[in-house]
LUMMI-619234 format. One record per residue (C-alpha): x, y, z. Coordinates in Angstrom, 2 decimals. Example, Ala and Ser with C-alpha at 12.3 -4.5 7.8 and 13.67 -1.06 7.14 Angstrom:
2
<site><east>12.30</east><north>-4.50</north><up>7.80</up></site>
<site><east>13.67</east><north>-1.06</north><up>7.14</up></site>
END
This chain:
297
<site><east>-0.80</east><north>-21.82</north><up>6.54</up></site>
<site><east>0.70</east><north>-18.92</north><up>8.50</up></site>
<site><east>3.62</east><north>-17.51</north><up>6.53</up></site>
<site><east>4.57</east><north>-14.80</north><up>9.03</up></site>
<site><east>3.93</east><north>-14.78</north><up>12.77</up></site>
<site><east>5.00</east><north>-12.03</north><up>15.18</up></site>
<site><east>4.06</east><north>-12.46</north><up>18.82</up></site>
<site><east>4.48</east><north>-9.65</north><up>21.30</up></site>
<site><east>7.58</east><north>-8.28</north><up>19.56</up></site>
<site><east>9.50</east><north>-5.58</north><up>21.54</up></site>
<site><east>12.64</east><north>-3.86</north><up>20.29</up></site>
<site><east>14.52</east><north>-0.80</north><up>21.49</up></site>
<site><east>17.77</east><north>0.77</north><up>20.28</up></site>
<site><east>20.35</east><north>2.86</north><up>22.10</up></site>
<site><east>19.00</east><north>5.00</north><up>24.89</up></site>
<site><east>16.17</east><north>2.58</north><up>25.53</up></site>
<site><east>13.75</east><north>4.34</north><up>23.18</up></site>
<site><east>11.28</east><north>1.66</north><up>22.07</up></site>
<site><east>10.97</east><north>1.02</north><up>18.32</up></site>
<site><east>8.45</east><north>-1.72</north><up>18.63</up></site>
<site><east>6.22</east><north>-2.35</north><up>21.61</up></site>
<site><east>4.27</east><north>-5.60</north><up>21.92</up></site>
<site><east>3.51</east><north>-6.03</north><up>18.22</up></site>
<site><east>1.59</east><north>-9.16</north><up>17.30</up></site>
<site><east>0.72</east><north>-9.99</north><up>13.70</up></site>
<site><east>0.07</east><north>-13.08</north><up>11.56</up></site>
<site><east>-0.02</east><north>-13.31</north><up>7.76</up></site>
<site><east>-1.66</east><north>-16.18</north><up>5.86</up></site>
<site><east>-0.40</east><north>-17.69</north><up>2.58</up></site>
<site><east>-1.40</east><north>-15.76</north><up>-0.48</up></site>
<site><east>-2.15</east><north>-12.43</north><up>1.24</up></site>
<site><east>-0.89</east><north>-9.10</north><up>-0.14</up></site>
<site><east>-0.21</east><north>-6.87</north><up>2.84</up></site>
<site><east>0.44</east><north>-3.12</north><up>2.68</up></site>
<site><east>2.52</east><north>-2.04</north><up>5.67</up></site>
<site><east>2.03</east><north>1.64</north><up>6.47</up></site>
<site><east>3.67</east><north>4.11</north><up>8.86</up></site>
<site><east>5.64</east><north>7.27</north><up>8.82</up></site>
<site><east>9.45</east><north>7.23</north><up>8.82</up></site>
<site><east>10.66</east><north>5.85</north><up>12.15</up></site>
<site><east>7.38</east><north>4.12</north><up>12.99</up></site>
<site><east>9.01</east><north>0.68</north><up>13.17</up></site>
<site><east>8.20</east><north>-0.78</north><up>9.72</up></site>
<site><east>11.79</east><north>-1.49</north><up>8.67</up></site>
<site><east>12.70</east><north>-2.92</north><up>12.08</up></site>
<site><east>9.78</east><north>-5.32</north><up>11.84</up></site>
<site><east>10.89</east><north>-6.41</north><up>8.37</up></site>
<site><east>14.49</east><north>-6.82</north><up>9.48</up></site>
<site><east>13.31</east><north>-9.07</north><up>12.29</up></site>
<site><east>11.35</east><north>-11.18</north><up>9.74</up></site>
<site><east>14.50</east><north>-11.45</north><up>7.61</up></site>
<site><east>16.59</east><north>-12.61</north><up>10.54</up></site>
<site><east>18.77</east><north>-9.49</north><up>10.36</up></site>
<site><east>17.72</east><north>-8.49</north><up>13.89</up></site>
<site><east>16.63</east><north>-10.47</north><up>16.93</up></site>
<site><east>13.79</east><north>-9.00</north><up>19.03</up></site>
<site><east>14.51</east><north>-8.24</north><up>22.63</up></site>
<site><east>11.35</east><north>-10.08</north><up>23.57</up></site>
<site><east>8.64</east><north>-11.93</north><up>21.75</up></site>
<site><east>8.86</east><north>-14.57</north><up>19.02</up></site>
<site><east>8.87</east><north>-14.57</north><up>15.23</up></site>
<site><east>8.24</east><north>-17.43</north><up>12.80</up></site>
<site><east>8.73</east><north>-17.16</north><up>9.08</up></site>
<site><east>7.33</east><north>-20.09</north><up>7.05</up></site>
<site><east>7.13</east><north>-21.98</north><up>10.31</up></site>
<site><east>10.78</east><north>-21.47</north><up>11.21</up></site>
<site><east>12.89</east><north>-19.21</north><up>13.41</up></site>
<site><east>14.52</east><north>-16.99</north><up>10.76</up></site>
<site><east>17.78</east><north>-16.83</north><up>12.72</up></site>
<site><east>17.80</east><north>-20.55</north><up>13.46</up></site>
<site><east>17.82</east><north>-21.65</north><up>9.83</up></site>
<site><east>19.01</east><north>-18.46</north><up>8.14</up></site>
<site><east>19.99</east><north>-20.01</north><up>4.78</up></site>
<site><east>16.98</east><north>-22.32</north><up>4.52</up></site>
<site><east>14.53</east><north>-19.53</north><up>5.26</up></site>
<site><east>16.27</east><north>-16.95</north><up>3.03</up></site>
<site><east>16.08</east><north>-19.34</north><up>0.03</up></site>
<site><east>12.27</east><north>-19.15</north><up>0.32</up></site>
<site><east>12.14</east><north>-15.35</north><up>0.59</up></site>
<site><east>12.52</east><north>-12.62</north><up>-2.01</up></site>
<site><east>13.64</east><north>-9.28</north><up>-0.61</up></site>
<site><east>14.10</east><north>-5.80</north><up>-2.04</up></site>
<site><east>14.66</east><north>-2.59</north><up>0.02</up></site>
<site><east>15.17</east><north>1.02</north><up>-0.88</up></site>
<site><east>18.71</east><north>1.00</north><up>0.53</up></site>
<site><east>19.68</east><north>-2.33</north><up>-0.98</up></site>
<site><east>22.85</east><north>-2.17</north><up>-3.14</up></site>
<site><east>24.00</east><north>-4.75</north><up>-5.68</up></site>
<site><east>27.76</east><north>-5.14</north><up>-6.32</up></site>
<site><east>28.53</east><north>-2.22</north><up>-8.60</up></site>
<site><east>31.43</east><north>-3.99</north><up>-10.38</up></site>
<site><east>29.22</east><north>-6.88</north><up>-11.55</up></site>
<site><east>27.24</east><north>-6.98</north><up>-14.76</up></site>
<site><east>23.53</east><north>-7.80</north><up>-14.94</up></site>
<site><east>24.44</east><north>-11.21</north><up>-16.34</up></site>
<site><east>26.85</east><north>-11.87</north><up>-13.51</up></site>
<site><east>24.22</east><north>-10.96</north><up>-10.93</up></site>
<site><east>21.74</east><north>-13.35</north><up>-12.48</up></site>
<site><east>24.32</east><north>-16.13</north><up>-12.65</up></site>
<site><east>25.15</east><north>-15.63</north><up>-8.96</up></site>
<site><east>21.48</east><north>-15.80</north><up>-7.91</up></site>
<site><east>20.84</east><north>-18.82</north><up>-10.09</up></site>
<site><east>23.52</east><north>-20.66</north><up>-8.08</up></site>
<site><east>22.03</east><north>-19.58</north><up>-4.76</up></site>
<site><east>18.37</east><north>-20.52</north><up>-5.35</up></site>
<site><east>17.39</east><north>-24.13</north><up>-6.28</up></site>
<site><east>14.00</east><north>-22.98</north><up>-7.58</up></site>
<site><east>15.44</east><north>-20.32</north><up>-9.90</up></site>
<site><east>13.29</east><north>-19.96</north><up>-13.01</up></site>
<site><east>15.27</east><north>-18.86</north><up>-16.14</up></site>
<site><east>12.05</east><north>-18.30</north><up>-18.08</up></site>
<site><east>10.80</east><north>-15.74</north><up>-15.54</up></site>
<site><east>14.21</east><north>-14.07</north><up>-15.37</up></site>
<site><east>14.39</east><north>-13.84</north><up>-19.16</up></site>
<site><east>10.90</east><north>-12.42</north><up>-19.41</up></site>
<site><east>11.64</east><north>-9.72</north><up>-16.90</up></site>
<site><east>14.96</east><north>-8.83</north><up>-18.48</up></site>
<site><east>13.12</east><north>-8.27</north><up>-21.74</up></site>
<site><east>10.24</east><north>-6.39</north><up>-20.11</up></site>
<site><east>12.65</east><north>-4.02</north><up>-18.21</up></site>
<site><east>14.96</east><north>-3.80</north><up>-21.27</up></site>
<site><east>17.97</east><north>-4.52</north><up>-19.06</up></site>
<site><east>21.30</east><north>-4.65</north><up>-20.90</up></site>
<site><east>22.78</east><north>-8.01</north><up>-19.80</up></site>
<site><east>26.43</east><north>-6.88</north><up>-20.21</up></site>
<site><east>26.08</east><north>-3.55</north><up>-18.42</up></site>
<site><east>27.76</east><north>-3.06</north><up>-15.07</up></site>
<site><east>25.45</east><north>-2.26</north><up>-12.17</up></site>
<site><east>27.41</east><north>1.00</north><up>-11.65</up></site>
<site><east>26.33</east><north>2.17</north><up>-15.14</up></site>
<site><east>22.63</east><north>1.54</north><up>-14.65</up></site>
<site><east>20.12</east><north>4.19</north><up>-13.60</up></site>
<site><east>18.58</east><north>4.00</north><up>-10.14</up></site>
<site><east>15.38</east><north>2.62</north><up>-11.57</up></site>
<site><east>17.22</east><north>-0.04</north><up>-13.62</up></site>
<site><east>19.29</east><north>-1.15</north><up>-10.62</up></site>
<site><east>16.04</east><north>-1.50</north><up>-8.62</up></site>
<site><east>14.58</east><north>-3.57</north><up>-11.43</up></site>
<site><east>17.56</east><north>-5.95</north><up>-11.33</up></site>
<site><east>17.03</east><north>-6.39</north><up>-7.61</up></site>
<site><east>13.36</east><north>-7.12</north><up>-8.11</up></site>
<site><east>14.12</east><north>-9.58</north><up>-10.88</up></site>
<site><east>16.47</east><north>-11.50</north><up>-8.55</up></site>
<site><east>13.86</east><north>-11.39</north><up>-5.79</up></site>
<site><east>11.03</east><north>-12.98</north><up>-7.76</up></site>
<site><east>12.76</east><north>-15.21</north><up>-10.33</up></site>
<site><east>13.11</east><north>-18.01</north><up>-7.79</up></site>
<site><east>9.37</east><north>-17.89</north><up>-7.14</up></site>
<site><east>9.62</east><north>-17.24</north><up>-3.38</up></site>
<site><east>6.98</east><north>-18.31</north><up>-0.91</up></site>
<site><east>7.26</east><north>-14.84</north><up>0.62</up></site>
<site><east>8.22</east><north>-11.58</north><up>-1.06</up></site>
<site><east>9.18</east><north>-8.67</north><up>1.24</up></site>
<site><east>9.49</east><north>-5.20</north><up>-0.27</up></site>
<site><east>10.72</east><north>-2.45</north><up>2.05</up></site>
<site><east>9.97</east><north>0.86</north><up>0.34</up></site>
<site><east>11.50</east><north>-0.73</north><up>-2.81</up></site>
<site><east>10.32</east><north>1.95</north><up>-5.21</up></site>
<site><east>11.29</east><north>4.93</north><up>-3.01</up></site>
<site><east>12.74</east><north>7.74</north><up>-5.18</up></site>
<site><east>11.23</east><north>6.40</north><up>-8.38</up></site>
<site><east>8.67</east><north>8.39</north><up>-10.37</up></site>
<site><east>4.98</east><north>7.39</north><up>-9.94</up></site>
<site><east>4.82</east><north>5.41</north><up>-13.25</up></site>
<site><east>8.02</east><north>3.41</north><up>-12.45</up></site>
<site><east>6.78</east><north>2.79</north><up>-8.86</up></site>
<site><east>3.44</east><north>1.47</north><up>-10.16</up></site>
<site><east>5.14</east><north>-0.81</north><up>-12.69</up></site>
<site><east>7.49</east><north>-2.10</north><up>-10.00</up></site>
<site><east>4.70</east><north>-3.16</north><up>-7.64</up></site>
<site><east>2.36</east><north>-4.41</north><up>-10.35</up></site>
<site><east>5.10</east><north>-6.59</north><up>-11.76</up></site>
<site><east>5.75</east><north>-8.11</north><up>-8.29</up></site>
<site><east>2.14</east><north>-8.92</north><up>-7.63</up></site>
<site><east>1.29</east><north>-10.15</north><up>-11.09</up></site>
<site><east>4.16</east><north>-12.67</north><up>-11.18</up></site>
<site><east>3.61</east><north>-14.07</north><up>-7.72</up></site>
<site><east>-0.09</east><north>-13.76</north><up>-6.81</up></site>
<site><east>-1.12</east><north>-16.62</north><up>-9.10</up></site>
<site><east>1.40</east><north>-18.94</north><up>-7.47</up></site>
<site><east>0.01</east><north>-18.44</north><up>-3.98</up></site>
<site><east>3.05</east><north>-16.45</north><up>-2.81</up></site>
<site><east>2.61</east><north>-14.01</north><up>0.07</up></site>
<site><east>3.67</east><north>-10.37</north><up>-0.45</up></site>
<site><east>4.44</east><north>-7.85</north><up>2.32</up></site>
<site><east>5.33</east><north>-4.39</north><up>1.11</up></site>
<site><east>5.93</east><north>-1.26</north><up>3.09</up></site>
<site><east>5.00</east><north>2.11</north><up>1.62</up></site>
<site><east>3.93</east><north>5.64</north><up>2.61</up></site>
<site><east>2.05</east><north>6.03</north><up>-0.71</up></site>
<site><east>-1.64</east><north>5.48</north><up>-0.02</up></site>
<site><east>-2.49</east><north>4.99</north><up>-3.66</up></site>
<site><east>-0.12</east><north>2.02</north><up>-3.86</up></site>
<site><east>-1.79</east><north>0.37</north><up>-0.89</up></site>
<site><east>-5.30</east><north>0.97</north><up>-2.08</up></site>
<site><east>-4.51</east><north>-0.39</north><up>-5.55</up></site>
<site><east>-2.27</east><north>-3.36</north><up>-4.64</up></site>
<site><east>-3.01</east><north>-4.61</north><up>-1.11</up></site>
<site><east>-5.88</east><north>-6.71</north><up>0.14</up></site>
<site><east>-5.00</east><north>-5.94</north><up>3.76</up></site>
<site><east>-3.63</east><north>-2.91</north><up>5.51</up></site>
<site><east>-1.35</east><north>-2.98</north><up>8.55</up></site>
<site><east>-0.36</east><north>0.36</north><up>10.09</up></site>
<site><east>2.40</east><north>0.82</north><up>12.63</up></site>
<site><east>2.67</east><north>4.06</north><up>14.55</up></site>
<site><east>5.11</east><north>4.89</north><up>17.38</up></site>
<site><east>6.10</east><north>1.23</north><up>17.52</up></site>
<site><east>2.56</east><north>-0.05</north><up>18.02</up></site>
<site><east>0.10</east><north>-1.78</north><up>15.76</up></site>
<site><east>-2.76</east><north>0.69</north><up>15.13</up></site>
<site><east>-4.68</east><north>-0.84</north><up>12.28</up></site>
<site><east>-4.86</east><north>-4.41</north><up>10.92</up></site>
<site><east>-7.79</east><north>-4.81</north><up>8.58</up></site>
<site><east>-8.90</east><north>-5.54</north><up>5.03</up></site>
<site><east>-8.53</east><north>-2.50</north><up>2.83</up></site>
<site><east>-12.24</east><north>-2.44</north><up>2.02</up></site>
<site><east>-13.09</east><north>-2.66</north><up>5.74</up></site>
<site><east>-10.86</east><north>0.33</north><up>6.47</up></site>
<site><east>-12.63</east><north>2.37</north><up>3.84</up></site>
<site><east>-16.06</east><north>1.51</north><up>5.30</up></site>
<site><east>-15.35</east><north>0.94</north><up>8.97</up></site>
<site><east>-13.37</east><north>4.06</north><up>9.97</up></site>
<site><east>-14.38</east><north>7.67</north><up>10.04</up></site>
<site><east>-13.22</east><north>11.15</north><up>11.03</up></site>
<site><east>-15.23</east><north>12.90</north><up>13.77</up></site>
<site><east>-15.25</east><north>16.70</north><up>13.86</up></site>
<site><east>-16.07</east><north>17.94</north><up>17.38</up></site>
<site><east>-16.24</east><north>21.64</north><up>18.35</up></site>
<site><east>-13.70</east><north>22.50</north><up>21.05</up></site>
<site><east>-15.37</east><north>23.13</north><up>24.40</up></site>
<site><east>-14.06</east><north>22.55</north><up>27.90</up></site>
<site><east>-10.52</east><north>21.61</north><up>28.94</up></site>
<site><east>-10.88</east><north>17.82</north><up>29.19</up></site>
<site><east>-12.59</east><north>17.06</north><up>25.88</up></site>
<site><east>-9.37</east><north>15.89</north><up>24.21</up></site>
<site><east>-8.77</east><north>13.22</north><up>26.84</up></site>
<site><east>-12.48</east><north>12.32</north><up>26.94</up></site>
<site><east>-12.47</east><north>11.63</north><up>23.22</up></site>
<site><east>-9.35</east><north>9.47</north><up>23.48</up></site>
<site><east>-10.99</east><north>7.43</north><up>26.23</up></site>
<site><east>-14.02</east><north>6.58</north><up>24.06</up></site>
<site><east>-14.16</east><north>3.06</north><up>22.52</up></site>
<site><east>-12.72</east><north>2.92</north><up>19.03</up></site>
<site><east>-10.87</east><north>6.23</north><up>19.19</up></site>
<site><east>-7.41</east><north>5.99</north><up>17.62</up></site>
<site><east>-6.20</east><north>9.58</north><up>17.62</up></site>
<site><east>-7.26</east><north>13.14</north><up>18.33</up></site>
<site><east>-5.80</east><north>16.43</north><up>17.23</up></site>
<site><east>-7.01</east><north>20.02</north><up>17.43</up></site>
<site><east>-7.16</east><north>22.26</north><up>14.35</up></site>
<site><east>-8.94</east><north>25.61</north><up>13.88</up></site>
<site><east>-11.16</east><north>25.24</north><up>16.95</up></site>
<site><east>-12.18</east><north>21.66</north><up>16.15</up></site>
<site><east>-11.10</east><north>18.34</north><up>17.50</up></site>
<site><east>-10.47</east><north>15.90</north><up>14.64</up></site>
<site><east>-10.71</east><north>12.31</north><up>15.91</up></site>
<site><east>-10.31</east><north>9.08</north><up>14.03</up></site>
<site><east>-12.70</east><north>6.30</north><up>15.11</up></site>
<site><east>-12.88</east><north>2.67</north><up>14.18</up></site>
<site><east>-16.57</east><north>2.93</north><up>13.50</up></site>
<site><east>-18.94</east><north>3.51</north><up>10.59</up></site>
<site><east>-19.69</east><north>7.24</north><up>10.23</up></site>
<site><east>-23.43</east><north>7.30</north><up>10.95</up></site>
<site><east>-23.19</east><north>4.96</north><up>13.92</up></site>
<site><east>-20.19</east><north>6.94</north><up>15.24</up></site>
<site><east>-22.04</east><north>10.28</north><up>15.04</up></site>
<site><east>-25.09</east><north>8.85</north><up>16.85</up></site>
<site><east>-22.91</east><north>7.52</north><up>19.67</up></site>
<site><east>-20.86</east><north>10.73</north><up>19.98</up></site>
<site><east>-23.93</east><north>12.96</north><up>20.07</up></site>
<site><east>-25.21</east><north>10.82</north><up>22.95</up></site>
<site><east>-21.88</east><north>10.60</north><up>24.82</up></site>
<site><east>-20.83</east><north>14.23</north><up>24.39</up></site>
<site><east>-24.35</east><north>15.72</north><up>24.43</up></site>
<site><east>-23.40</east><north>17.86</north><up>21.42</up></site>
<site><east>-25.62</east><north>17.82</north><up>18.29</up></site>
<site><east>-22.95</east><north>19.68</north><up>16.33</up></site>
<site><east>-20.69</east><north>16.68</north><up>15.97</up></site>
<site><east>-19.97</east><north>15.59</north><up>12.41</up></site>
<site><east>-18.60</east><north>12.24</north><up>11.27</up></site>
<site><east>-17.19</east><north>11.79</north><up>7.79</up></site>
<site><east>-16.00</east><north>8.88</north><up>5.71</up></site>
<site><east>-12.49</east><north>9.66</north><up>4.45</up></site>
<site><east>-9.92</east><north>8.17</north><up>2.08</up></site>
<site><east>-6.88</east><north>6.27</north><up>3.23</up></site>
<site><east>-4.52</east><north>9.17</north><up>2.64</up></site>
<site><east>-6.53</east><north>11.67</north><up>4.67</up></site>
<site><east>-7.05</east><north>9.13</north><up>7.46</up></site>
<site><east>-3.31</east><north>8.41</north><up>7.54</up></site>
<site><east>-2.56</east><north>12.12</north><up>7.91</up></site>
<site><east>-5.09</east><north>12.44</north><up>10.73</up></site>
<site><east>-3.74</east><north>9.38</north><up>12.50</up></site>
<site><east>-0.14</east><north>10.37</north><up>12.51</up></site>
<site><east>-1.03</east><north>13.95</north><up>13.45</up></site>
<site><east>-2.97</east><north>12.91</north><up>16.52</up></site>
<site><east>-1.75</east><north>11.38</north><up>19.76</up></site>
<site><east>-2.96</east><north>8.20</north><up>21.36</up></site>
END
């Protein structure tokens, strides 16, 4: 079953500057998707379209088989959502927040909520305003997963938290929902989180979908080519080659990311460029991300 379907999504804000350009993506039940991209790449806009908060200017979106803006309440009851900027009512206590959410979600599970309250050591009578940033985020996560949603969406939910708290946040989400067949989509700019938690990586850059692949396939099927600078048109020539995602110049060398295994890529580049000095390296996700966002397509 397809839990999320985006087809040819286009969105622009004031001034006509495109935020998303022709993005198509589908997510199956039970997948854990890491959504990557630098700030302003379009990740949050895509998530807000999925949540029914925004309507795309063109293209279609289906969430759990429905138009999220056509049946807003029905779809929302099946989604858990936490974002970095999300704020709970500061005047309410933790107990009040849980009571409110219990009334909103028919599938609310008191056992899960109680377990998480104990795990996070949340004081039930404390006002949200008196909690630390990490505790407030934990309350939001508790509310998002205690009704066992079919889809959990996390938009940089652990931003600003220390690495240990961020890891616990994501691991708690995945552990509680992965065994129920729930689908998880989380955005992050922390490569370690994606490598550890996600089964599939989706990268958005400049409003376009650059990578959509299993995490293991990205590790093995992409490489960084190092090509000595020579001639004036080499930059454009590299970009025009099949599988080239980005190119940037640094210290007299063009650094190009290719969707290709390193040895096969080098053999092809040596032939195409007639340059035996080309090197192709396998790189980690973090270095590849840096190279991608630093180059231009």
